[in-house]
C-alpha positions as CSV (number, residue, x, y, z in Angstrom):
1,M,0.1,-0.1,0.2
2,N,1.2,3.4,-1.3
3,H,1.6,6.3,1.1
4,I,-0.3,9.2,0.1
5,D,3.2,11.7,0.0
6,S,5.0,9.1,-2.5
7,L,2.5,9.6,-5.2
8,T,2.5,12.0,-7.6
9,V,-1.0,13.9,-8.0
10,H,-2.1,12.3,-10.9
11,E,-1.4,9.0,-9.6
12,Y,-3.4,9.9,-6.5
13,L,-6.5,11.2,-8.6
14,E,-6.3,8.0,-10.3
15,K,-6.3,5.9,-7.0
16,L,-9.3,7.9,-5.6
17,A,-11.2,7.7,-8.8
18,A,-10.6,3.9,-8.5
19,P,-13.2,1.6,-6.6
20,D,-10.4,-0.4,-5.3
21,F,-9.9,-1.0,-1.4
22,P,-7.8,-0.6,0.1
23,G,-7.1,2.8,-1.8
24,P,-8.4,6.9,-0.6
25,A,-11.2,7.5,-0.2
26,S,-13.4,10.7,1.1
27,G,-11.5,10.5,4.6
28,S,-7.8,10.4,2.7
29,A,-9.4,13.1,-0.1
30,A,-10.3,15.2,3.4
31,A,-6.8,15.5,5.3
32,T,-4.9,16.1,1.9
33,V,-7.0,19.4,1.5
34,A,-6.4,20.4,4.8
35,A,-2.5,19.5,4.2
36,M,-2.6,22.1,1.7
37,A,-4.8,24.5,3.5
38,A,-1.7,24.2,6.1
39,A,0.6,24.8,3.3
40,L,-1.0,27.9,1.5
41,L,-0.9,29.3,4.7
42,E,2.4,28.5,5.4
43,M,3.7,30.1,1.9
44,S,1.4,33.4,3.0
45,C,3.4,33.5,6.3
46,K,6.7,33.1,4.3
47,V,5.9,35.8,2.0
48,T,4.8,38.3,4.7
49,I,7.9,37.6,6.6
50,R,10.1,37.7,3.6
51,K,8.3,41.5,3.2
52,G,9.5,42.7,6.6
53,C,7.5,41.1,8.9
54,E,8.9,38.9,11.1
55,N,6.6,39.1,14.3
56,I,3.9,36.8,12.9
57,P,1.6,35.9,15.8
58,I,1.7,32.0,14.9
59,S,5.0,29.5,14.8
60,L,6.1,28.4,11.2
61,K,6.9,25.4,12.7
62,H,3.5,24.1,14.2
63,I,1.8,25.2,10.0
64,E,4.7,22.9,8.9
65,D,3.9,19.9,11.5
66,V,0.0,20.1,10.4
67,R,0.6,20.1,6.9
68,N,2.6,17.2,7.8
69,Q,0.0,15.8,10.3
70,C,-2.1,16.0,7.4
71,L,-0.5,14.3,5.1
72,A,0.0,11.2,7.3
73,L,-3.6,10.8,7.7
74,A,-4.3,10.9,4.2
75,T,-2.4,8.0,4.6
76,D,-3.9,6.7,7.9
77,D,-6.8,7.0,7.1
78,M,-6.1,4.8,3.8
79,K,-4.7,1.9,5.9
80,T,-7.7,2.5,8.8
81,L,-10.3,1.8,5.6
82,A,-8.3,-1.1,4.5
83,V,-8.9,-2.8,7.7
84,V,-12.9,-1.6,8.4
85,V,-13.2,-3.8,4.8
86,K,-11.7,-6.7,6.1
87,A,-13.2,-6.6,9.4
88,A,-16.6,-6.2,8.4
89,K,-16.4,-8.9,5.9
90,L,-15.9,-11.2,9.5
91,K,-18.3,-9.0,11.6
92,A,-20.6,-11.5,11.9
93,D,-17.5,-14.1,13.9
94,Y,-15.3,-11.0,15.3
95,P,-17.6,-8.5,16.4
96,D,-15.3,-6.6,18.5
97,E,-12.3,-6.6,15.9
98,H,-14.8,-4.5,13.4
99,E,-15.7,-2.2,16.5
100,E,-12.2,-1.9,16.9
101,A,-11.3,-0.8,13.4
102,M,-14.6,1.6,13.3
103,K,-13.4,3.3,16.4
104,N,-9.6,3.0,15.1
105,A,-11.0,4.8,11.5
106,T,-13.0,7.4,13.7
107,N,-10.4,8.7,15.4
108,T,-8.1,9.3,12.3
109,L,-11.3,11.4,10.4
110,A,-11.5,13.0,14.3
111,S,-8.1,14.2,14.0
112,V,-8.4,15.4,10.4
113,V,-11.2,17.7,11.6
114,K,-9.0,18.7,14.9
115,N,-6.0,20.2,12.5
116,C,-8.6,21.8,10.3
117,E,-8.9,24.5,13.7
118,E,-5.5,24.0,13.9
119,I,-5.2,25.6,10.6
120,L,-8.0,28.0,10.7
121,T,-6.8,29.5,14.1
122,G,-3.8,30.3,12.4
123,V,-5.3,32.1,9.5
124,D,-8.0,33.8,12.1
125,Q,-4.5,35.0,14.1
126,F,-2.4,35.9,11.5
127,F,-4.5,37.5,8.9
128,H,-4.5,40.7,10.0
129,L,-0.6,41.2,9.6
130,S,-0.5,39.4,6.3
131,D,1.3,40.9,3.5
132,K,-2.3,42.2,0.8
133,R,-0.8,40.1,-1.8
134,V,-1.5,36.9,0.4
135,I,-5.0,37.5,1.1
136,G,-6.4,35.4,-1.8
137,E,-4.1,32.0,-0.6
138,L,-5.6,32.8,3.2
139,A,-8.9,33.3,1.9
140,G,-8.5,29.5,-0.1
141,S,-6.9,28.3,3.1
142,A,-9.5,29.1,5.2
143,N,-12.2,27.9,3.1
144,M,-10.5,24.6,2.4
145,A,-9.5,23.8,5.7
146,E,-13.3,24.8,6.8
147,T,-14.5,22.1,3.6
148,A,-12.2,19.6,4.8
149,A,-13.1,19.5,8.5
150,A,-16.9,19.7,7.6
151,S,-16.1,16.3,5.1
152,A,-14.3,14.7,7.8
153,K,-16.7,15.7,10.2
154,H,-19.6,13.8,7.9
155,G,-17.2,11.0,7.8
156,V,-17.1,10.6,11.8
157,K,-20.9,11.1,12.2
158,V,-21.8,7.8,9.5
159,N,-19.1,5.6,11.4
160,L,-20.3,6.4,14.4
161,S,-24.0,5.1,13.1
162,L,-21.9,1.5,13.2
163,I,-20.1,1.7,16.2
164,Q,-22.0,0.1,19.3
165,D,-19.6,1.7,22.3
166,E,-21.9,4.9,23.6
167,F,-19.4,5.9,25.5
168,F,-16.8,6.3,22.6
169,K,-19.5,7.9,20.1
170,E,-20.9,10.9,22.5
171,N,-17.2,11.6,23.8
172,V,-16.0,11.6,19.7
173,W,-18.5,13.4,18.8
174,N,-18.5,16.1,21.1
175,I,-15.2,17.0,20.2
176,V,-15.5,16.5,16.4
177,R,-18.7,19.1,17.1
178,E,-17.3,21.5,19.0
179,S,-13.8,21.8,17.0
180,Y,-16.1,22.2,13.8
181,Q,-18.2,24.6,15.4
182,N,-15.1,26.8,16.2
183,S,-13.8,26.5,12.3
184,N,-16.6,27.1,10.9
185,E,-17.1,30.8,13.0
186,M,-13.7,31.4,12.3
187,K,-14.0,31.2,8.3
188,Q,-17.0,33.3,9.0
189,R,-14.8,35.6,10.4
190,I,-12.0,35.3,8.2
191,E,-14.9,35.9,5.5
192,R,-16.0,39.3,6.9
193,S,-12.4,40.4,7.1
194,I,-11.6,39.4,3.2
195,N,-14.9,41.2,2.3
196,R,-14.0,44.4,3.7
197,Y,-10.6,44.3,1.4
């Protein structure tokens, strides 16, 4: 099984389009979009620093870490989906293994949502100091991060409907719902700021 970061963009899209498992699907796509959103934020910060603003309120290292985490989650989602597909075939005989596979897959998607919140927090904190030439990139970053979070959140919701552990379901959903709500509010605030330009 390939790591997402070892594929060309064309190869990755071909794998996304193929009805073959194990392979990337919506969770992997959401994580990849989140990685791109983090990269746009990172680039926007570097342009602003190059233009003379060195006191940015966010850590470039942290943004890079988030970008790398999101790209790793794109591969993790593909791997956990493969385990879910295998466990689903044996669910009648091994229900505990299926439950565990579903939880792992759900945790991966929840991590995508949390990373998107980190990206939007960065855009929200940095936007007012950014070089005006990167406003469009920051808008793209914010929109991509929120969209990726929404996609992953829906994946979590679907997965939770297939999980029996009520404590796990309530705990994960509360975390994901709050994280997505924060992300959505920040995206709207960023859009209002952009509309003033």
